[in-house]
N, C-alpha and C positions, 0 to 999 in steps of 0.2 A: 471857623470853617463856615462857608456859605451854606444856606439851607439846601440849595441844589446839590452841592458837593456831598453834604451829609446824607441826603436821600439816595444819591447814587451809590455811596459807600455801603449803606444799609442794604439796598436792593441787591447789589453785587455780592455782598457777604452772605446773605440768605441763599441766593441762587448757587453760590459756590458750595456751600454746605449741603444743599439738596442734591447737587450734582455729584458730590463725593459719596453721599449716601446711596444714590442711584447706582454709582459705579461699583460700590461694595456689594450691593444686592445683585446687580447684573453679573459681576464676575463670580460671585458665590454660586449663583444658579448655573452659569456656564461650566464651572468646575464640577458641579454635581452631575450635570448631564453629559459633559464631554471629556471629563477626566482632568487630572492634574495639569496636563500640558494643553489645555484648551486654547491658550493664547498663541500656540504654534499653528493652529488651524487657520485656513484662509478666512473663515467667518470671524474667528477670534481676533485676528490681526486687523480686520476692517473695523470691528467694534471698538478695539482699543484706540485706533487712530481717530475715529469719529469722536470718541469720548474726549480725547486730548484736544482736538480742534474746537470742540464746543467749550471746553474749559478755558481755552485761550480767549475765546470771544467773551465769555462771562467776566474774565479778569481785565478786559480792555486791551489785550495784547494783539498788536497788528504785526503780522509776520511778512517780511519781504524776503523771498527766496531767490537765490541766484545759483544756477546750475542744478543738476539733478543727481540723486543717488543712483548707484549702479544697480544692475539686477542682483537680487538677493541670492546667496548670502554675502555679507561684507562685514568687516570690522570697522566700525565708525569710531573716530577719535576727535575730540573737540576741546577747545579752551573752555574752562569751567568758571562761570561768573555767579550763577544763582541756581537755586533749586528749580526755578521755572525753566531752566535749560531743558529739563526733561520734558516739560509740556511742549516747548517750542520744537524740539527735534522730533518728538513723537507725532506732532501734528503734521510734519512734512514727510515722514517716512515711517515704515513699519519696522520697529526694532525693539529689542529687549535690553534693559540697562544693567550695568554693573554699578552698585552703589555702596557707600559706606554703611556699616552695620547699624549705626545709630538711627538710620532712616526707618527701620522696621518698627521703632518705638514711637514715631511721630503720631499724634492723634489722627485717626482716620486714614491719613496718607500712608502710614506704615502698613496698615491692614490691607489697603488696596494694592500697594506695591507688592506685598507678598503674594496676594492672589493673582497678580498680573505677571508673575514669573521673574521678578527682579532677582539678580544674583548679588548676594551681599558679601562684602569683604571687610575683615577686621584690620584696621590700621595697625601697623607694627608687628603683625603676625606673619613673619617671613616664611615660616614653615607651612603656611596655608597657600602660598602663591602657586605652588605646583598644582594643587587641587583646583584652585580657581582657574588656572590656565586650562586644565583638563575639562572643567565645566564649560568654559567658553568654547573650547574646541569641539565639544560634543554638540553644542548648540549650532555652531557653524556647519559641522558635518551634516546636521539634520536640516540644513537649509534656512536657518534663522539668522538674521543679522543681529549683531551684538554691538552696543554702544558703551564706550568707556571714556572716562575723563582721566587721561594719563598724568595730569598734574598731581592728582591725589587729593586736591583741595581746591577751594574757590580762590580766584584772584581778580584783580581789578586793574585793567590797563590794556594798552595796545600790544604789549609783549607778554605772552604767557610765561609761566614758570617752566622749569625743566620738565620735559615729558619722560616719565619713568618707562624704561624699556621692557620690563618683564612681561607685561601682558601682551605685547606684540608677538610673543612667541607662539601664541595660540593661532594667529593668522599664518605664521610660517609653517607650523605643524600640519595645518589643514590646507595649505596652498590657497588661501582666501585673499581676495583683494582687500586693501586697506584704503579708507577714504577719510581725509581730514575735513572737519567742518569748522568754519570760523564764525563765531557768534559775537555780535556787537549790539548793545542796547542804547536807545536814546528816548527821551520823553516827548520831544516835539520835532517836526521837520526842520525847524530852524537850527536846533541843536545838532541834528544829524548832519546838516549842511556845514556847520562850523567845526565838526569833528569832536564836539564835546561828549565825553562819556557819561553814562547814566549811573550815578552812585545809588540812586533810589532802588533800582532793580537788583543791584549786587547784594549777595548774601555772604558777607565777609566779616572778619574780626569777631566782634561779640554780638553780631546781629541775631535776632530772634525770629523763628519761623513765622509766628503769627504777626509780629510787628512788621516784618518785611512784606508779608501778604497784604496787610492793611495799607502800607505805603503805596503798594501797586494798585489796589482796587479803588483807592480814594481819588486818584487823579484820572483825568479824562482817558488817557491811553498810554500804553507803553509800546514803543516801536522797537522791533528787533530785526536785524539783518542777519540772514542765515546764508552763508556761502559754502556750497559744496565744491571742494577743491578736486583736481584731477585724481583719479584712482592710482594706486601704486600696486604693482605685482609683488606680493610678499616674498615669493621664492627668489627674487633677484637681489634681496638684501638680507643682512642680519638684523636682529631686533634693535640694536643700538642705532644703526643707520636709519631704520624705519622711524624710530622715535625722533631723531634729529630732523629727518626730512619732513615729517608731518608737522612738527613744531614750526619749522621754517615756512611751510606752506601757509599755516595759520597766520604767522607774522606778516608774510607778504600779502595775504588776502586782506588783513586789517589795514595795512598800510595803503593798499590800492584803494580801498573804500575811503580812507581818510583823505588821500590826495584827490580822488575823483570828486569827493563832496566839497572840495575847496574850489 
């Protein structure tokens, strides 16, 4: 590794850790002063979005956004590539995430996520789905947008895996709009133009959290394209149709970018 690359990696690593510690301190203070649901307040939402935007900058993540999210609340769904999807989406809109239960045990990140109102779900616990749907529904009824990754895991490619339909029921129950978000990473403008996908940013197979973060901060930049697809009125569909339609929107959005960049 060149000296300049090494210095950049060390600087970014130190700043990321300091920013995480600042986030934990700030969210802890906000919770003490404003209560458990501080993140649902206007000030709390602005603070969380600013924190994510700054984290993206520290990691060298350059976000290209296409389209805009609807007025809150909304149920956002997206293809899932990496843990940094959370940083990217949160930097472009105010939302609360549904996440796998293991995230709560990640160093620093888990503590911060819990303080920030992340809703955890245990894989394979089908008897908990109804409770999770109710929790999402409560958030939506209170005016908060919720972000879910309906694939249930991370994937790598231009065609996401099946979108599981269960969680879409929360939008139907509360008559909330659904909006699909298409995410695509690349490391250089040239690779973006050629349609080459970015394996480095992906968190798949047996990837490790710290190793993946190291891969990201050691290179000059990571480019991500975020496309907000047209919203869908949930009351006009059943949950299976919503899942299929949103998945197709993501596939079409990724294909459009791929063709356009050629």
